[in-house]
C-alpha positions in Angstrom: -10.3 43.3 -16.6 -7.5 41.8 -19.3 -6.0 40.5 -16.1 -9.1 38.9 -14.9 -9.6 37.5 -18.6 -5.9 36.4 -18.9 -6.2 34.5 -15.2 -9.3 32.8 -16.8 -7.8 31.6 -20.0 -4.9 30.4 -18.6 -7.5 28.3 -15.9 -9.6 27.4 -19.2 -6.5 25.7 -20.7 -5.0 23.8 -17.6 -8.5 22.9 -17.0 -8.8 21.2 -21.1 -5.4 19.6 -20.4 -6.0 18.1 -17.3 -9.3 16.6 -18.6 -7.8 15.0 -21.8 -8.8 11.3 -21.6 -5.4 10.1 -20.6 -5.0 12.2 -17.5 -8.6 12.0 -16.3 -8.3 8.9 -14.1 -5.1 11.3 -12.0 -8.1 14.0 -12.0 -10.4 12.1 -10.0 -8.1 10.9 -8.0 -6.6 14.3 -6.7 -10.5 15.2 -6.6 -10.9 12.3 -4.1 -8.2 13.3 -2.0 -9.7 17.0 -1.6 -13.1 15.5 -1.2 -11.6 12.9 1.4 -9.4 15.6 3.4 -12.8 17.6 3.8 -14.6 15.2 5.2 -12.3 13.7 7.0 -11.2 17.0 8.6 -15.3 18.0 8.9 -16.0 14.4 11.0 -12.6 15.0 13.3 -13.9 19.0 14.3 -17.8 17.9 14.4 -18.0 14.5 15.6 -17.2 12.4 19.3 -14.3 10.0 19.6 -16.4 7.0 19.2 -18.2 8.4 15.6 -14.8 9.5 14.3 -13.5 5.5 15.2 -16.4 4.2 13.4 -16.2 6.6 10.8 -12.4 5.8 9.9 -13.4 1.8 10.2 -16.3 2.0 7.5 -14.8 4.8 5.2 -11.4 2.5 4.8 -13.6 -0.2 3.6 -13.2 1.5 0.6 -9.8 1.6 0.6 -9.8 -1.8 1.4 -11.8 -2.8 -1.9 -9.6 -1.2 -4.2 -6.6 -2.5 -2.9 -8.0 -6.4 -2.5 -8.9 -6.1 -6.2 -5.0 -5.1 -7.0 -3.6 -8.1 -5.3 -6.3 -10.2 -6.7 -4.4 -9.8 -10.1 -0.6 -9.1 -8.4 0.4 -12.4 -8.3 -0.9 -13.8 -11.8 0.4 -10.4 -13.1 4.0 -11.1 -11.8 4.0 -15.0 -12.9 2.8 -14.8 -16.5 4.9 -11.4 -17.4 8.2 -12.4 -15.7 8.0 -15.7 -17.4 7.3 -14.1 -20.7 9.7 -11.7 -20.0 12.4 -14.5 -19.3 11.7 -16.5 -22.3 11.5 -13.8 -24.5 15.1 -12.9 -23.5 16.2 -15.8 -24.9 18.9 -17.8 -23.9 20.6 -17.6 -20.5 23.0 -15.4 -21.5 20.6 -12.5 -22.2 18.7 -13.2 -18.9 21.8 -13.0 -17.3 23.4 -9.7 -19.0 20.1 -8.0 -18.5 19.9 -9.2 -14.4 23.4 -8.2 -14.2 22.7 -4.6 -15.2 19.6 -4.8 -13.1 21.5 -5.8 -10.2 24.0 -2.8 -10.5 21.4 -0.5 -10.9 19.5 -2.0 -7.7 22.5 -2.5 -5.3 23.7 1.6 -6.4 20.4 2.9 -5.7 20.0 0.9 -2.5 23.7 1.9 -1.5 22.9 5.8 -2.2 19.0 5.9 -0.8 20.6 4.6 2.6 23.9 7.1 2.9 21.6 10.0 2.0 19.5 8.7 4.9 22.4 8.3 7.1 24.1 11.7 6.1 20.8 13.9 6.8 20.2 12.2 9.9 23.2 13.4 11.2 23.0 16.4 10.2 19.4 17.9 10.9 19.3 15.7 13.8 15.3 15.2 13.9 14.9 13.0 17.2 16.4 15.7 19.0 14.0 16.8 21.0 10.9 14.8 20.6 7.9 13.9 22.8 8.3 10.4 24.0 5.4 10.0 25.5 3.3 10.6 22.6 2.8 7.7 20.2 0.7 5.1 18.8 0.8 2.3 21.9 -1.1 -0.2 19.4 0.3 0.0 16.3 3.7 -0.5 18.5 2.0 -3.5 19.7 1.0 -4.6 16.3 4.4 -4.2 14.4 6.4 -5.5 17.6 4.0 -8.9 17.4 5.3 -8.9 13.4 9.0 -8.5 14.4 9.1 -11.1 17.6 10.2 -13.9 15.3 12.4 -11.5 12.8 15.5 -13.8 12.1 18.3 -15.1 9.7 16.0 -18.2 9.3 12.7 -16.3 8.8 14.1 -13.9 6.2 15.2 -17.4 4.2 12.3 -18.5 4.2 10.4 -15.8 3.4 12.5 -15.3 0.2 12.5 -18.8 -1.1 9.0 -20.2 -1.5 8.1 -23.8 0.2 5.0 -23.8 -2.6 4.0 -21.6 -5.3 0.5 -21.8 -4.4 0.9 -20.8 -1.1 3.0 -17.8 -2.4 0.5 -16.9 -4.5 -2.3 -17.1 -2.1 -0.2 -14.9 0.2 1.2 -12.5 -2.0 4.7 -12.9 -1.5 6.2 -10.7 -4.4 9.7 -11.9 -3.7 8.8 -15.5 -3.4 7.2 -15.5 -6.4 9.7 -13.8 -8.6 12.2 -16.7 -7.5 9.8 -18.9 -8.7 9.2 -17.2 -12.0 12.3 -16.7 -12.7 13.6 -20.6 -12.6 10.5 -21.0 -14.3 11.4 -18.9 -17.2 14.7 -19.8 -17.7 13.6 -23.5 -18.0 11.4 -22.4 -21.0 14.1 -20.5 -22.7 16.1 -23.7 -22.0 13.8 -26.1 -23.8 13.4 -24.0 -26.5 10.6 -24.6 -29.1 8.4 -27.1 -27.5 7.9 -24.3 -24.8 7.1 -21.8 -27.4 3.2 -22.7 -27.2 3.3 -22.6 -23.9 4.5 -18.8 -23.3 2.7 -17.9 -26.3 -0.6 -18.8 -24.0 1.0 -17.0 -20.8 1.7 -13.7 -22.9 -2.2 -14.3 -23.3 -2.8 -14.7 -19.9 -0.6 -11.5 -19.1 -2.6 -9.3 -21.8 -6.0 -10.3 -20.6 -4.7 -9.7 -17.1 -3.4 -5.9 -18.0 -6.6 -5.4 -19.5 -8.5 -6.3 -16.2 -6.1 -3.2 -15.2 -7.8 -1.0 -16.5 -11.1 -1.9 -15.2 -9.8 -2.3 -11.6 -7.7 1.7 -11.6 -11.6 2.6 -12.1 -12.1 2.3 -8.7 -8.7 4.0 -7.6 -10.5 7.0 -6.8 -13.0 6.1 -4.5 -9.9 3.8 -2.4 -7.9 7.1 -2.8 -11.0 8.8 -0.9 -11.3 6.2 1.8 -7.7 6.4 2.9 -7.5 9.9 3.2 -10.9 10.5 4.8 -9.9 7.9 7.7 -6.2 9.1 8.1 -7.5 12.8 8.8 -10.7 12.0 10.6 -8.7 9.9 13.3 -5.6 12.1 13.2 -6.7 15.3 12.4 -4.7 18.4 10.5 -2.9 19.1 14.1 -0.8 16.0 13.3 1.2 18.2 9.8 1.9 20.7 12.8 2.9 18.3 15.6 5.3 16.8 13.4 6.4 19.3 11.3 9.8 19.0 12.1 10.1 15.8 11.8 7.8 15.6 8.2 10.4 18.6 6.8 13.5 17.1 7.5 12.3 13.7 6.2 11.1 15.9 3.0 14.5 17.3 2.8 15.8 14.0 2.6 13.1 12.5 0.2 13.8 15.9 -2.4 17.5 15.2 -2.2 16.7 11.7 -3.0 14.8 12.7 -6.0 17.4 15.3 -7.2 20.3 12.3 -7.3 17.7 9.8 -9.2 16.5 12.3 -11.4 19.8 13.7 -12.1 21.1 9.9 -13.0 18.0 9.6 -15.0 18.6 12.5 -17.2 22.9 11.4 -18.0 20.9 8.3 -19.3 17.4 9.3 -21.1 18.4 13.0 -21.5 15.4 15.0 -22.7 13.1 11.8 -22.1 12.9 12.3 -18.5 10.0 14.6 -18.1 8.4 12.6 -20.9 8.6 9.8 -18.3 7.5 11.6 -15.4 4.2 12.6 -17.2 3.5 8.8 -18.0 3.8 7.5 -14.6 2.0 10.6 -12.9 -0.9 8.6 -12.4 1.0 5.9 -10.8 2.9 8.3 -8.8 -0.5 9.6 -7.4 -2.1 6.3 -7.0 1.2 5.2 -4.7 1.0 8.5 -2.9 -2.3 8.1 -2.0 -2.7 4.7 -1.1 0.6 4.2 0.4 1.0 1.0 -1.2 3.7 0.1 -3.8 1.0 -3.0 -5.2 -1.4 -0.8 -6.4 0.3 1.0 -9.1 2.4 -2.3 -10.2 -0.5 -3.0 -12.9 -1.0 0.3 -14.2 3.0 1.4 -14.0 3.6 -1.7 -16.2 1.1 -0.5 -18.5 2.7 3.3 -18.6 6.1 1.8 -19.0 5.0 -0.1 -22.1 3.9 3.1 -23.3 6.6 5.2 -22.7 8.6 2.6 -24.8 10.0 0.2 -22.7 9.6 -3.2 -24.7 7.4 -5.2 -22.6 10.4 -8.3 -22.2 12.3 -5.8 -20.0 9.6 -4.4 -18.2 8.3 -8.2 -17.4 11.8 -9.0 -16.2 13.1 -5.7 -14.3 9.6 -4.3 -13.0 9.1 -7.4 -10.4 12.2 -7.4 -9.5 12.5 -4.1 -8.4 9.6 -4.3 -6.3 11.7 -6.6 -4.2 15.0 -5.6 -4.7 14.6 -1.5 -5.5 12.6 0.6 -2.9 14.9 3.6 -3.0 12.2 5.7 -0.8 11.7 2.8 2.0 15.5 2.5 1.9 16.3 6.0 2.6 13.5 6.3 5.5 14.7 3.0 7.5 18.4 4.7 8.0 16.5 7.9 8.7 13.9 6.4 10.9 16.2 4.3 13.0 18.9 7.1 13.9 15.9 9.7 14.9 14.8 7.1 17.3 18.2 6.5 18.3 19.0 10.7 18.7 14.9 10.5 20.7 16.6 8.3 23.3 19.9 9.9 23.7 21.7 7.1 22.3 25.2 8.0 20.4 26.2 5.1 17.9 29.8 5.7 16.3 30.2 6.2 12.6 31.7 2.1 12.6 28.2 1.2 14.1 25.9 3.3 11.8 28.0 1.8 9.1 26.9 -1.9 10.0 23.5 -1.0 10.5 23.6 0.6 6.6 25.0 -3.1 5.6 22.3 -4.9 7.9 19.3 -2.5 6.5 21.3 -3.5 2.8 20.1 -6.6 3.4 16.7 -7.4 5.5 15.1 -4.7 3.9 15.1 -6.9 0.3 11.8 -8.5 -0.2 9.9 -5.8 1.8 6.4 -6.4 1.4 5.2 -3.0 -1.1 2.4 -2.5 1.5 1.5 0.5 4.2 4.0 0.4 6.9 6.0 -2.6 5.6 9.3 -0.5 6.3 8.6 0.0 10.2 8.5 -3.7 10.6 12.5 -3.8 9.2 12.9 -0.5 11.0 11.5 -2.2 14.6 13.8 -5.6 13.8 16.8 -3.5 13.4 16.5 -1.2 16.2 16.2 -4.3 18.5 19.6 -5.6 16.8 21.2 -2.4 17.5 20.0 -2.2 21.6 17.6 1.1 19.9 14.6 0.9 22.1 12.2 -0.4 19.4 9.1 1.3 21.7 10.6 4.3 20.0 8.6 3.1 16.9 5.6 5.1 19.0 7.7 8.5 18.2 7.0 8.1 14.4 3.5 5.8 14.1 1.4 9.1 14.3 3.4 10.7 11.6 4.3 7.8 9.3 1.4 7.4 7.1 2.3 11.0 5.6 5.7 10.1 5.4 4.7 6.5 3.7 3.1 8.6 0.7 6.3 10.5 -0.3 8.6 7.3 0.4 5.8 4.6 -1.7 5.9 7.4 -4.4 9.5 7.9 -4.6 9.8 3.8 -4.7 7.8 4.0 -7.9 10.1 6.7 -9.2 13.5 4.5 -8.6 11.5 1.4 -10.3 10.5 3.2 -13.6 14.1 5.3 -13.8 15.4 1.3 -12.9 13.2 -0.1 -15.9 13.8 2.9 -18.4 18.1 3.1 -17.7 18.2 -1.0 -18.7 16.0 -0.5 -21.9 18.2 2.1 -22.6 21.2 0.5 -22.1 19.8 -2.6 -23.8 18.7 -0.6 -26.8 15.3 -1.6 -26.5 14.0 2.0 -25.6 11.6 3.0 -28.6 9.6 6.3 -28.7 6.5 6.6 -26.9 2.9 5.0 -27.8 0.5 7.5 -28.5 -2.6 7.5 -26.3 
C-alpha cells in the first residue's frame, strides 16, 4: 500500500514538473510522437498498401505545414540576427577574434566526429552481412538525381550567392550567411551612420523571434504527422530488421555525445545540465522532424535565455548550421564505409583518411533538412568507386538514424555557441522563465 502511494506520489511530482509552462511544449511534442506512432502502427497493420500510401502522403501534410512555416522565417531571421550580431561586436578585430574561436571549435568538432565514425565502422563492421537486395529504389533514384551534378564547381556555386534574393527564396543558408557577413562587416566599418539601420534590423529580428512562439505552437502537429507517416509506411519491423546497423550507429552517437558533453563540462562546468534543460525542446523537435532548420528559431531563443549574449548567438549559430553538423559528420564516414563493407570493398587506411578529408570539405554548407547527409554520402561513394546504389541499404533505416544525428547537430551547435560565449566572457546567468 505504502509502495503504491509512493509510486503515485512520484508520478504526480514528475507530471507536475513536466506541466510547468516552460515544459508544456515538450510534453505536447512527446504526446504527439506517441500518438503518431500508435496511429501509424494501427494503419500499417490493419489497412492495405494503397490505404497506407494514401495515409502517409496525407498525414505528412501536417509536417509540411509546420516545416514551411519554419522555413518562412529562417532567411529573414538569419540575415537580421547575423548582421546585427556582427555590428554589435563592434570593430573588425572583434569579429575576427570571435570568428576565429568559432572556426577552431567547428574544425575540431568536425574532425573528431569524422574520426569517431571512421574508427567505429572499422571496429564494428556494420556493413558485413547486410542484405543488398533490400532497399528503397525510388529513394535511391531521387538521391542519385540530386548527386549527378555534384562537383567542385557546383559546390562553390552552392556556397557563394549570385543573388541575395535568390538565396532567400531557396533558403540557401550558407549563401545567406556569406552575404550577411559581408553586410555586417561593412555596416560595422561605416560606424555611426549605420546605427539607425542596425537598430531597425534589431527590431525586425525581435519581431521575427516573437513569431517563433506562434510557429512553435504547430510543432506537435508536425511531429505527429512525421512519426505517423514513417511508422505507417515501414511498420515497427524496420527497427528489428536493421537493429544491428542502428545499434552500432547509436554506439557512435553515444560516443560522440560523451565527447561533446565532456568537452562542454571542461568549459561550462556545472552549467551543462542547465544547458541541456534549456535546449530540451529544440532537441525533441529536431529528433522528431529530422530537420535542423525546424529548431533554429527556438534554439536561438533558448540559448539567449541560458545566458548567451544575443550578439554571440546571432553570429555563431548561423555559422554553426553551415559548418558544425557533428552528428551528420559522424554518420557520413560511418555510412560510406558501411556501404563499402557490404560490397566487400577494402579501403586501405590512406584511402580512408583521404575520404575523411573529402568529407570534411564537401559537408560544409550541407542543408539542415532530412536526408541532406545522404546526398553527400552518395557523392563520396561515387568518388571512391563504391557503388552509390548501395545507399539503398540504409535508406529504410535512415529516417531513424537521421533523428539521432539531427539532435546531435543541435547539441553540437549549442555547445559551440555557449563555449565561444564563455571564452569571450559574455556568458551570464540564465534568465528566469
